N, CA, C and O atoms as a GROMACS GRO file, in nm:
protein
  556
    1MET      N    1  10.565  10.846  12.095
    1MET     CA    2  10.649  10.842  11.975
    1MET      C    3  10.755  10.735  11.994
    1MET      O    4  10.823  10.734  12.097
    2PRO      N    5  10.772  10.644  11.897
    2PRO     CA    6  10.876  10.542  11.911
    2PRO      C    7  11.013  10.606  11.918
    2PRO      O    8  11.037  10.710  11.857
    3ARG      N    9  11.101  10.544  11.991
    3ARG     CA   10  11.235  10.600  12.003
    3ARG      C   11  11.319  10.563  11.881
    3ARG      O   12  11.297  10.458  11.820
    4LEU      N   13  11.412  10.647  11.846
    4LEU     CA   14  11.505  10.623  11.737
    4LEU      C   15  11.630  10.564  11.797
    4LEU      O   16  11.688  10.622  11.888
    5ALA      N   17  11.672  10.449  11.747
    5ALA     CA   18  11.792  10.384  11.799
    5ALA      C   19  11.902  10.388  11.694
    5ALA      O   20  11.874  10.377  11.575
    6LEU      N   21  12.026  10.403  11.739
    6LEU     CA   22  12.139  10.399  11.647
    6LEU      C   23  12.198  10.259  11.651
    6LEU      O   24  12.231  10.207  11.758
    7SER      N   25  12.212  10.200  11.534
    7SER     CA   26  12.273  10.068  11.526
    7SER      C   27  12.424  10.083  11.539
    7SER      O   28  12.475  10.194  11.548
    8GLN      N   29  12.495   9.971  11.541
    8GLN     CA   30  12.640   9.978  11.555
    8GLN      C   31  12.704  10.054  11.440
    8GLN      O   32  12.810  10.114  11.458
    9SER      N   33  12.642  10.052  11.323
    9SER     CA   34  12.698  10.126  11.211
    9SER      C   35  12.657  10.274  11.216
    9SER      O   36  12.690  10.350  11.125
   10GLN      N   37  12.585  10.313  11.322
   10GLN     CA   38  12.538  10.450  11.342
   10GLN      C   39  12.439  10.494  11.236
   10GLN      O   40  12.426  10.614  11.209
   11THR      N   41  12.367  10.400  11.174
   11THR     CA   42  12.261  10.433  11.082
   11THR      C   43  12.131  10.438  11.159
   11THR      O   44  12.094  10.338  11.221
   12PRO      N   45  12.059  10.551  11.158
   12PRO     CA   46  11.937  10.556  11.236
   12PRO      C   47  11.833  10.459  11.180
   12PRO      O   48  11.814  10.451  11.058
   13CYS      N   49  11.768  10.387  11.265
   13CYS     CA   50  11.660  10.298  11.222
   13CYS      C   51  11.563  10.283  11.337
   13CYS      O   52  11.602  10.280  11.454
   14TRP      N   53  11.437  10.272  11.304
   14TRP     CA   54  11.336  10.250  11.406
   14TRP      C   55  11.348  10.107  11.452
   14TRP      O   56  11.373  10.019  11.369
   15PRO      N   57  11.330  10.079  11.578
   15PRO     CA   58  11.338   9.942  11.627
   15PRO      C   59  11.244   9.852  11.547
   15PRO      O   60  11.136   9.894  11.507
   16SER      N   61  11.284   9.731  11.526
   16SER     CA   62  11.208   9.630  11.453
   16SER      C   63  11.201   9.654  11.303
   16SER      O   64  11.133   9.580  11.232
   17SER      N   65  11.269   9.756  11.253
   17SER     CA   66  11.263   9.784  11.110
   17SER      C   67  11.395   9.744  11.045
   17SER      O   68  11.498   9.741  11.111
   18PRO      N   69  11.391   9.712  10.915
   18PRO     CA   70  11.516   9.681  10.848
   18PRO      C   71  11.604   9.806  10.842
   18PRO      O   72  11.553   9.918  10.840
   19SER      N   73  11.734   9.785  10.839
   19SER     CA   74  11.827   9.898  10.832
   19SER      C   75  11.813   9.966  10.696
   19SER      O   76  11.823   9.900  10.593
   20THR      N   77  11.791  10.095  10.697
   20THR     CA   78  11.778  10.174  10.575
   20THR      C   79  11.857  10.302  10.592
   20THR      O   80  11.907  10.330  10.701
   21SER      N   81  11.868  10.379  10.485
   21SER     CA   82  11.942  10.503  10.495
   21SER      C   83  11.865  10.608  10.573
   21SER      O   84  11.925  10.705  10.621
   22ALA      N   85  11.735  10.592  10.587
   22ALA     CA   86  11.655  10.685  10.665
   22ALA      C   87  11.552  10.604  10.744
   22ALA      O   88  11.506  10.501  10.697
   23PRO      N   89  11.516  10.651  10.863
   23PRO     CA   90  11.424  10.574  10.944
   23PRO      C   91  11.285  10.566  10.881
   23PRO      O   92  11.241  10.660  10.815
   24THR      N   93  11.219  10.457  10.902
   24THR     CA   94  11.082  10.439  10.858
   24THR      C   95  11.000  10.401  10.980
   24THR      O   96  11.055  10.356  11.080
   25ARG      N   97  10.871  10.416  10.973
   25ARG     CA   98  10.784  10.384  11.086
   25ARG      C   99  10.708  10.256  11.058
   25ARG      O  100  10.612  10.256  10.981
   26PRO      N  101  10.749  10.146  11.120
   26PRO     CA  102  10.671  10.024  11.109
   26PRO      C  103  10.553  10.031  11.204
   26PRO      O  104  10.541  10.126  11.281
   27GLU      N  105  10.467   9.933  11.201
   27GLU     CA  106  10.362   9.924  11.300
   27GLU      C  107  10.428   9.914  11.436
   27GLU      O  108  10.523   9.838  11.454
   28SER      N  109  10.381   9.991  11.532
   28SER     CA  110  10.447   9.991  11.662
   28SER      C  111  10.400   9.874  11.747
   28SER      O  112  10.288   9.824  11.732
   29THR      N  113  10.487   9.832  11.835
   29THR     CA  114  10.454   9.731  11.934
   29THR      C  115  10.479   9.794  12.070
   29THR      O  116  10.538   9.902  12.079
   30LYS      N  117  10.435   9.729  12.175
   30LYS     CA  118  10.453   9.786  12.309
   30LYS      C  119  10.598   9.813  12.342
   30LYS      O  120  10.628   9.907  12.416
   31SER      N  121  10.690   9.734  12.289
   31SER     CA  122  10.832   9.753  12.320
   31SER      C  123  10.894   9.871  12.246
   31SER      O  124  11.008   9.906  12.273
   32ASP      N  125  10.822   9.933  12.152
   32ASP     CA  126  10.875  10.043  12.073
   32ASP      C  127  10.861  10.180  12.140
   32ASP      O  128  10.912  10.279  12.087
   33TRP      N  129  10.793  10.188  12.253
   33TRP     CA  130  10.765  10.317  12.314
   33TRP      C  131  10.869  10.355  12.417
   33TRP      O  132  10.913  10.271  12.496
   34LEU      N  133  10.909  10.481  12.416
   34LEU     CA  134  11.007  10.532  12.512
   34LEU      C  135  10.945  10.540  12.651
   34LEU      O  136  11.009  10.504  12.750
   35PHE      N  137  10.821  10.587  12.658
   35PHE     CA  138  10.749  10.595  12.785
   35PHE      C  139  10.634  10.497  12.779
   35PHE      O  140  10.561  10.491  12.680
   36VAL      N  141  10.617  10.418  12.885
   36VAL     CA  142  10.507  10.322  12.890
   36VAL      C  143  10.443  10.325  13.029
   36VAL      O  144  10.505  10.365  13.127
   37THR      N  145  10.318  10.281  13.035
   37THR     CA  146  10.249  10.266  13.162
   37THR      C  147  10.293  10.133  13.223
   37THR      O  148  10.360  10.055  13.155
   38PRO      N  149  10.257  10.106  13.347
   38PRO     CA  150  10.297   9.979  13.409
   38PRO      C  151  10.256   9.854  13.329
   38PRO      O  152  10.322   9.751  13.338
   39ASN      N  153  10.147   9.863  13.251
   39ASN     CA  154  10.108   9.746  13.171
   39ASN      C  155  10.170   9.746  13.031
   39ASN      O  156  10.136   9.661  12.949
   40GLY      N  157  10.260   9.842  13.003
   40GLY     CA  158  10.333   9.843  12.877
   40GLY      C  159  10.270   9.923  12.765
   40GLY      O  160  10.326   9.930  12.655
   41ASP      N  161  10.155   9.985  12.790
   41ASP     CA  162  10.089  10.066  12.687
   41ASP      C  163  10.147  10.207  12.686
   41ASP      O  164  10.200  10.253  12.788
   42PRO      N  165  10.138  10.277  12.572
   42PRO     CA  166  10.184  10.417  12.572
   42PRO      C  167  10.090  10.501  12.658
   42PRO      O  168   9.969  10.485  12.652
   43PRO      N  169  10.146  10.590  12.738
   43PRO     CA  170  10.062  10.673  12.825
   43PRO      C  171  10.001  10.790  12.749
   43PRO      O  172  10.043  10.822  12.638
   44HIS      N  173   9.902  10.851  12.810
   44HIS     CA  174   9.844  10.974  12.756
   44HIS      C  175   9.952  11.081  12.760
   44HIS      O  176  10.036  11.081  12.850
   45GLN      N  177   9.951  11.173  12.664
   45GLN     CA  178  10.057  11.274  12.657
   45GLN      C  179  10.063  11.358  12.784
   45GLN      O  180  10.172  11.403  12.822
   46ASN      N  181   9.954  11.382  12.850
   46ASN     CA  182   9.958  11.459  12.975
   46ASN      C  183  10.031  11.383  13.085
   46ASN      O  184  10.093  11.444  13.172
   47THR      N  185  10.025  11.250  13.080
   47THR     CA  186  10.094  11.169  13.180
   47THR      C  187  10.245  11.184  13.164
   47THR      O  188  10.317  11.197  13.263
   48VAL      N  189  10.293  11.184  13.041
   48VAL     CA  190  10.436  11.202  13.017
   48VAL      C  191  10.480  11.339  13.069
   48VAL      O  192  10.586  11.350  13.132
   49GLY      N  193  10.400  11.442  13.044
   49GLY     CA  194  10.431  11.575  13.094
   49GLY      C  195  10.438  11.578  13.246
   49GLY      O  196  10.526  11.641  13.304
   50TYR      N  197  10.345  11.509  13.311
   50TYR     CA  198  10.345  11.502  13.456
   50TYR      C  199  10.471  11.432  13.506
   50TYR      O  200  10.538  11.480  13.598
   51TRP      N  201  10.504  11.318  13.446
   51TRP     CA  202  10.626  11.245  13.485
   51TRP      C  203  10.749  11.333  13.470
   51TRP      O  204  10.836  11.335  13.556
   52PHE      N  205  10.755  11.407  13.358
   52PHE     CA  206  10.870  11.492  13.331
   52PHE      C  207  10.880  11.605  13.434
   52PHE      O  208  10.988  11.632  13.487
   53ARG      N  209  10.767  11.670  13.463
   53ARG     CA  210  10.767  11.778  13.562
   53ARG      C  211  10.808  11.726  13.700
   53ARG      O  212  10.882  11.793  13.772
   54ARG      N  213  10.760  11.608  13.737
   54ARG     CA  214  10.796  11.547  13.866
   54ARG      C  215  10.946  11.517  13.871
   54ARG      O  216  11.010  11.540  13.973
   55ALA      N  217  11.002  11.464  13.760
   55ALA     CA  218  11.146  11.434  13.755
   55ALA      C  219  11.227  11.563  13.765
   55ALA      O  220  11.329  11.567  13.832
   56LYS      N  221  11.181  11.670  13.697
   56LYS     CA  222  11.251  11.798  13.705
   56LYS      C  223  11.250  11.852  13.847
   56LYS      O  224  11.352  11.901  13.896
   57TRP      N  225  11.135  11.842  13.914
   57TRP     CA  226  11.124  11.891  14.051
   57TRP      C  227  11.218  11.812  14.141
   57TRP      O  228  11.287  11.870  14.226
   58THR      N  229  11.221  11.680  14.124
   58THR     CA  230  11.308  11.594  14.206
   58THR      C  231  11.454  11.629  14.183
   58THR      O  232  11.534  11.629  14.277
   59ALA      N  233  11.491  11.659  14.058
   59ALA     CA  234  11.630  11.692  14.024
   59ALA      C  235  11.666  11.837  14.052
   59ALA      O  236  11.782  11.875  14.045
   60GLY      N  237  11.564  11.918  14.083
   60GLY     CA  238  11.591  12.060  14.109
   60GLY      C  239  11.621  12.139  13.983
   60GLY      O  240  11.694  12.238  13.988
   61VAL      N  241  11.565  12.096  13.871
   61VAL     CA  242  11.587  12.163  13.742
   61VAL      C  243  11.455  12.224  13.697
   61VAL      O  244  11.354  12.155  13.685
   62ASP      N  245  11.456  12.355  13.673
   62ASP     CA  246  11.332  12.421  13.632
   62ASP      C  247  11.331  12.466  13.486
   62ASP      O  248  11.224  12.480  13.427
   63SER      N  249  11.447  12.487  13.428
   63SER     CA  250  11.454  12.556  13.300
   63SER      C  251  11.440  12.465  13.177
   63SER      O  252  11.433  12.518  13.066
   64VAL      N  253  11.436  12.334  13.192
   64VAL     CA  254  11.431  12.243  13.077
   64VAL      C  255  11.288  12.196  13.052
   64VAL      O  256  11.216  12.160  13.146
   65THR      N  257  11.247  12.198  12.924
   65THR     CA  258  11.115  12.147  12.887
   65THR      C  259  11.130  12.023  12.800
   65THR      O  260  11.238  11.995  12.748
   66LEU      N  261  11.021  11.949  12.785
   66LEU     CA  262  11.024  11.835  12.694
   66LEU      C  263  11.058  11.880  12.552
   66LEU      O  264  11.128  11.810  12.480
   67HIS      N  265  11.008  11.997  12.514
   67HIS     CA  266  11.037  12.047  12.380
   67HIS      C  267  11.186  12.080  12.365
   67HIS      O  268  11.242  12.064  12.256
   68ASP      N  269  11.249  12.125  12.472
   68ASP     CA  270  11.394  12.149  12.469
   68ASP      C  271  11.468  12.019  12.438
   68ASP      O  272  11.566  12.019  12.363
   69LEU      N  273  11.421  11.908  12.495
   69LEU     CA  274  11.484  11.778  12.468
   69LEU      C  275  11.468  11.740  12.322
   69LEU      O  276  11.558  11.679  12.263
   70ARG      N  277  11.354  11.774  12.262
   70ARG     CA  278  11.332  11.747  12.120
   70ARG      C  279  11.433  11.827  12.035
   70ARG      O  280  11.490  11.774  11.940
   71HIS      N  281  11.453  11.953  12.070
   71HIS     CA  282  11.551  12.035  11.998
   71HIS      C  283  11.693  11.981  12.018
   71HIS      O  284  11.773  11.981  11.925
   72PHE      N  285  11.723  11.938  12.139
   72PHE     CA  286  11.854  11.879  12.168
   72PHE      C  287  11.876  11.755  12.082
   72PHE      O  288  11.984  11.737  12.026
   73TYR      N  289  11.776  11.672  12.071
   73TYR     CA  290  11.782  11.550  11.990
   73TYR      C  291  11.807  11.586  11.843
   73TYR      O  292  11.896  11.528  11.780
   74ALA      N  293  11.730  11.679  11.789
   74ALA     CA  294  11.747  11.721  11.650
   74ALA      C  295  11.885  11.780  11.628
   74ALA      O  296  11.951  11.749  11.528
   75SER      N  297  11.930  11.864  11.719
   75SER     CA  298  12.062  11.926  11.707
   75SER      C  299  12.173  11.822  11.708
   75SER      O  300  12.272  11.834  11.636
   76GLY      N  301  12.156  11.719  11.791
   76GLY     CA  302  12.255  11.612  11.796
   76GLY      C  303  12.263  11.534  11.666
   76GLY      O  304  12.372  11.500  11.622
   77LEU      N  305  12.148  11.506  11.605
   77LEU     CA  306  12.148  11.437  11.475
   77LEU      C  307  12.218  11.521  11.369
   77LEU      O  308  12.297  11.469  11.290
   78ILE      N  309  12.190  11.650  11.369
   78ILE     CA  310  12.251  11.740  11.270
   78ILE      C  311  12.402  11.750  11.294
   78ILE      O  312  12.480  11.744  11.198
   79ALA      N  313  12.443  11.764  11.419
   79ALA     CA  314  12.586  11.774  11.451
   79ALA      C  315  12.659  11.645  11.413
   79ALA      O  316  12.778  11.648  11.380
   80ALA      N  317  12.588  11.532  11.417
   80ALA     CA  318  12.650  11.404  11.380
   80ALA      C  319  12.655  11.385  11.229
   80ALA      O  320  12.709  11.286  11.181
   81GLY      N  321  12.599  11.480  11.154
   81GLY     CA  322  12.610  11.476  11.008
   81GLY      C  323  12.492  11.417  10.934
   81GLY      O  324  12.502  11.390  10.814
   82TRP      N  325  12.378  11.397  11.002
   82TRP     CA  326  12.263  11.340  10.934
   82TRP      C  327  12.197  11.442  10.843
   82TRP      O  328  12.197  11.562  10.873
   83ASP      N  329  12.142  11.396  10.732
   83ASP     CA  330  12.080  11.483  10.632
   83ASP      C  331  11.941  11.527  10.678
   83ASP      O  332  11.887  11.475  10.776
   84VAL      N  333  11.885  11.624  10.606
   84VAL     CA  334  11.758  11.683  10.646
   84VAL      C  335  11.644  11.582  10.644
   84VAL      O  336  11.557  11.587  10.732
   85VAL      N  337  11.641  11.491  10.548
   85VAL     CA  338  11.532  11.394  10.541
   85VAL      C  339  11.536  11.298  10.660
   85VAL      O  340  11.431  11.263  10.714
   86THR      N  341  11.654  11.255  10.699
   86THR     CA  342  11.667  11.167  10.815
   86THR      C  343  11.618  11.238  10.941
   86THR      O  344  11.544  11.180  11.021
   87VAL      N  345  11.658  11.364  10.960
   87VAL     CA  346  11.615  11.440  11.077
   87VAL      C  347  11.464  11.465  11.070
   87VAL      O  348  11.395  11.454  11.172
   88GLN      N  349  11.413  11.497  10.953
   88GLN     CA  350  11.269  11.518  10.934
   88GLN      C  351  11.191  11.396  10.980
   88GLN      O  352  11.095  11.408  11.056
   89ARG      N  353  11.231  11.279  10.934
   89ARG     CA  354  11.159  11.157  10.968
   89ARG      C  355  11.175  11.122  11.116
   89ARG      O  356  11.080  11.074  11.179
   90ALA      N  357  11.293  11.146  11.171
   90ALA     CA  358  11.314  11.116  11.313
   90ALA      C  359  11.225  11.202  11.402
   90ALA      O  360  11.180  11.158  11.507
   91LEU      N  361  11.201  11.326  11.359
   91LEU     CA  362  11.117  11.418  11.436
   91LEU      C  363  10.969  11.402  11.405
   91LEU      O  364  10.884  11.454  11.477
   92GLY      N  365  10.937  11.330  11.297
   92GLY     CA  366  10.797  11.313  11.259
   92GLY      C  367  10.738  11.430  11.184
   92GLY      O  368  10.616  11.444  11.179
   93HIS      N  369  10.823  11.514  11.126
   93HIS     CA  370  10.772  11.627  11.047
   93HIS      C  371  10.716  11.574  10.915
   93HIS      O  372  10.774  11.484  10.854
   94ALA      N  373  10.605  11.629  10.870
   94ALA     CA  374  10.544  11.587  10.745
   94ALA      C  375  10.626  11.634  10.625
   94ALA      O  376  10.628  11.567  10.522
   95LYS      N  377  10.693  11.747  10.638
   95LYS     CA  378  10.769  11.806  10.527
   95LYS      C  379  10.911  11.841  10.573
   95LYS      O  380  10.933  11.881  10.687
   96ALA      N  381  11.005  11.824  10.482
   96ALA     CA  382  11.143  11.863  10.511
   96ALA      C  383  11.153  12.014  10.533
   96ALA      O  384  11.240  12.061  10.607
   97SER      N  385  11.064  12.090  10.470
   97SER     CA  386  11.068  12.236  10.487
   97SER      C  387  11.041  12.276  10.632
   97SER      O  388  11.094  12.376  10.679
   98THR      N  389  10.959  12.200  10.702
   98THR     CA  390  10.934  12.227  10.844
   98THR      C  391  11.064  12.213  10.923
   98THR      O  392  11.096  12.296  11.007
   99THR      N  393  11.137  12.106  10.895
   99THR     CA  394  11.265  12.082  10.962
   99THR      C  395  11.364  12.192  10.927
   99THR      O  396  11.432  12.245  11.016
  100LEU      N  397  11.373  12.228  10.800
  100LEU     CA  398  11.468  12.332  10.757
  100LEU      C  399  11.433  12.468  10.814
  100LEU      O  400  11.522  12.545  10.851
  101ASN      N  401  11.303  12.500  10.822
  101ASN     CA  402  11.263  12.629  10.878
  101ASN      C  403  11.308  12.644  11.022
  101ASN      O  404  11.336  12.755  11.068
  102THR      N  405  11.316  12.534  11.094
  102THR     CA  406  11.355  12.539  11.235
  102THR      C  407  11.504  12.521  11.256
  102THR      O  408  11.563  12.587  11.343
  103TYR      N  409  11.567  12.433  11.177
  103TYR     CA  410  11.704  12.391  11.207
  103TYR      C  411  11.808  12.422  11.099
  103TYR      O  412  11.923  12.380  11.112
  104ALA      N  413  11.773  12.495  10.994
  104ALA     CA  414  11.867  12.519  10.884
  104ALA      C  415  11.997  12.582  10.931
  104ALA      O  416  12.103  12.552  10.876
  105HIS      N  417  11.991  12.668  11.032
  105HIS     CA  418  12.112  12.736  11.079
  105HIS      C  419  12.212  12.640  11.143
  105HIS      O  420  12.328  12.677  11.164
  106LEU      N  421  12.172  12.517  11.174
  106LEU     CA  422  12.263  12.421  11.236
  106LEU      C  423  12.343  12.339  11.137
  106LEU      O  424  12.447  12.284  11.172
  107TRP      N  425  12.294  12.330  11.011
  107TRP     CA  426  12.371  12.256  10.911
  107TRP      C  427  12.486  12.342  10.862
  107TRP      O  428  12.473  12.464  10.851
  108PRO      N  429  12.601  12.278  10.831
  108PRO     CA  430  12.715  12.357  10.782
  108PRO      C  431  12.681  12.421  10.647
  108PRO      O  432  12.608  12.365  10.566
  109THR      N  433  12.736  12.539  10.626
  109THR     CA  434  12.712  12.609  10.499
  109THR      C  435  12.804  12.552  10.392
  109THR      O  436  12.896  12.477  10.421
  110GLY      N  437  12.777  12.589  10.267
  110GLY     CA  438  12.861  12.548  10.155
  110GLY      C  439  13.004  12.599  10.172
  110GLY      O  440  13.100  12.531  10.136
  111GLU      N  441  13.016  12.720  10.226
  111GLU     CA  442  13.150  12.777  10.245
  111GLU      C  443  13.230  12.695  10.346
  111GLU      O  444  13.349  12.671  10.327
  112GLU      N  445  13.163  12.652  10.454
  112GLU     CA  446  13.233  12.572  10.556
  112GLU      C  447  13.278  12.439  10.497
  112GLU      O  448  13.390  12.394  10.522
  113ARG      N  449  13.191  12.375  10.419
  113ARG     CA  450  13.227  12.246  10.357
  113ARG      C  451  13.338  12.264  10.255
  113ARG      O  452  13.426  12.179  10.244
  114THR      N  453  13.334  12.375  10.181
  114THR     CA  454  13.436  12.402  10.080
  114THR      C  455  13.572  12.422  10.146
  114THR      O  456  13.672  12.368  10.101
  115ARG      N  457  13.575  12.502  10.254
  115ARG     CA  458  13.701  12.523  10.327
  115ARG      C  459  13.757  12.391  10.378
  115ARG      O  460  13.877  12.367  10.370
  116GLY      N  461  13.671  12.307  10.432
  116GLY     CA  462  13.715  12.177  10.482
  116GLY      C  463  13.769  12.088  10.373
  116GLY      O  464  13.869  12.019  10.393
  117ALA      N  465  13.703  12.089  10.256
  117ALA     CA  466  13.749  12.007  10.144
  117ALA      C  467  13.883  12.055  10.092
  117ALA      O  468  13.971  11.974  10.061
  118VAL      N  469  13.901  12.186  10.081
  118VAL     CA  470  14.028  12.242  10.032
  118VAL      C  471  14.139  12.213  10.133
  118VAL      O  472  14.251  12.180  10.094
  119GLU      N  473  14.110  12.226  10.260
  119GLU     CA  474  14.210  12.197  10.364
  119GLU      C  475  14.254  12.051  10.356
  119GLU      O  476  14.373  12.023  10.365
  120ALA      N  477  14.159  11.959  10.340
  120ALA     CA  478  14.194  11.817  10.329
  120ALA      C  479  14.276  11.790  10.203
  120ALA      O  480  14.371  11.712  10.206
  121LEU      N  481  14.238  11.855  10.092
  121LEU     CA  482  14.312  11.839   9.967
  121LEU      C  483  14.456  11.888   9.982
  121LEU      O  484  14.549  11.822   9.938
  122MET      N  485  14.473  12.004  10.043
  122MET     CA  486  14.607  12.059  10.062
  122MET      C  487  14.690  11.969  10.156
  122MET      O  488  14.807  11.945  10.129
  123ASP      N  489  14.629  11.921  10.264
  123ASP     CA  490  14.700  11.832  10.355
  123ASP      C  491  14.745  11.705  10.283
  123ASP      O  492  14.858  11.660  10.302
  124ASP      N  493  14.658  11.647  10.200
  124ASP     CA  494  14.693  11.527  10.125
  124ASP      C  495  14.805  11.554  10.025
  124ASP      O  496  14.895  11.472  10.007
  125THR      N  497  14.798  11.670   9.961
  125THR     CA  498  14.899  11.706   9.862
  125THR      C  499  15.035  11.726   9.928
  125THR      O  500  15.136  11.675   9.878
  126VAL      N  501  15.040  11.798  10.037
  126VAL     CA  502  15.166  11.821  10.109
  126VAL      C  503  15.221  11.689  10.161
  126VAL      O  504  15.341  11.664  10.150
  127LYS      N  505  15.137  11.605  10.216
  127LYS     CA  506  15.181  11.475  10.267
  127LYS      C  507  15.238  11.389  10.154
  127LYS      O  508  15.342  11.325  10.171
  128ALA      N  509  15.171  11.387  10.039
  128ALA     CA  510  15.218  11.308   9.925
  128ALA      C  511  15.353  11.361   9.876
  128ALA      O  512  15.442  11.282   9.844
  129ALA      N  513  15.368  11.493   9.869
  129ALA     CA  514  15.493  11.552   9.825
  129ALA      C  515  15.606  11.522   9.923
  129ALA      O  516  15.718  11.493   9.882
  130THR      N  517  15.576  11.529  10.052
  130THR     CA  518  15.677  11.499  10.154
  130THR      C  519  15.718  11.354  10.148
  130THR      O  520  15.836  11.322  10.155
  131ASP      N  521  15.620  11.264  10.134
  131ASP     CA  522  15.649  11.120  10.126
  131ASP      C  523  15.733  11.087  10.002
  131ASP      O  524  15.826  11.006  10.009
  132SER      N  525  15.700  11.149   9.888
  132SER     CA  526  15.773  11.117   9.766
  132SER      C  527  15.916  11.171   9.771
  132SER      O  528  16.008  11.109   9.717
  133SER      N  529  15.936  11.287   9.837
  133SER     CA  530  16.074  11.340   9.846
  133SER      C  531  16.158  11.256   9.941
  133SER      O  532  16.278  11.239   9.919
  134ARG      N  533  16.097  11.204  10.047
  134ARG     CA  534  16.172  11.115  10.139
  134ARG      C  535  16.206  10.984  10.070
  134ARG      O  536  16.316  10.931  10.088
  135THR      N  537  16.114  10.932   9.993
  135THR     CA  538  16.138  10.806   9.922
  135THR      C  539  16.245  10.823   9.817
  135THR      O  540  16.329  10.734   9.800
  136ALA      N  541  16.246  10.937   9.745
  136ALA     CA  542  16.345  10.961   9.640
  136ALA      C  543  16.485  10.975   9.698
  136ALA      O  544  16.581  10.928   9.636
  137THR      N  545  16.501  11.038   9.813
  137THR     CA  546  16.635  11.055   9.871
  137THR      C  547  16.686  10.927   9.935
  137THR      O  548  16.807  10.909   9.950
  138ALA      N  549  16.595  10.838   9.974
  138ALA     CA  550  16.637  10.713  10.037
  138ALA      C  551  16.691  10.613   9.936
  138ALA      O  552  16.763  10.521   9.974
  139ILE      N  553  16.659  10.627   9.809
  139ILE     CA  554  16.701  10.532   9.707
  139ILE      C  555  16.839  10.558   9.658
  139ILE      O  556  16.888  10.486   9.572
   0.00000   0.00000   0.00000
């Protein structure tokens, strides 16, 4: 699977693709693969599993799986504020419903967003009132 890279503007985009609001999959080249064989080709999926198990053994870590890393990746995108379609495409899910069935609990609820919006509105209002009263007394 090609790796997803974040550009300086933090917009996810597949390597070699134009910057878009959501990642797209161009034709892959040898440089697009996260894991490669010594000649630069993508390895068989069992080879990646073997490499991962060997690295875990070397590091003395038993409890982490490759699938755990996939969930960690998805959770990180969601925590960074990416929308469901962007996460869906980054994970290679055919449908957004697949992504939502697995990760919906990680997106903020409407109540959380509403509380945050009201808090920001109140902070702005209090700040504006404080600034205007200081300006009025200084004149």
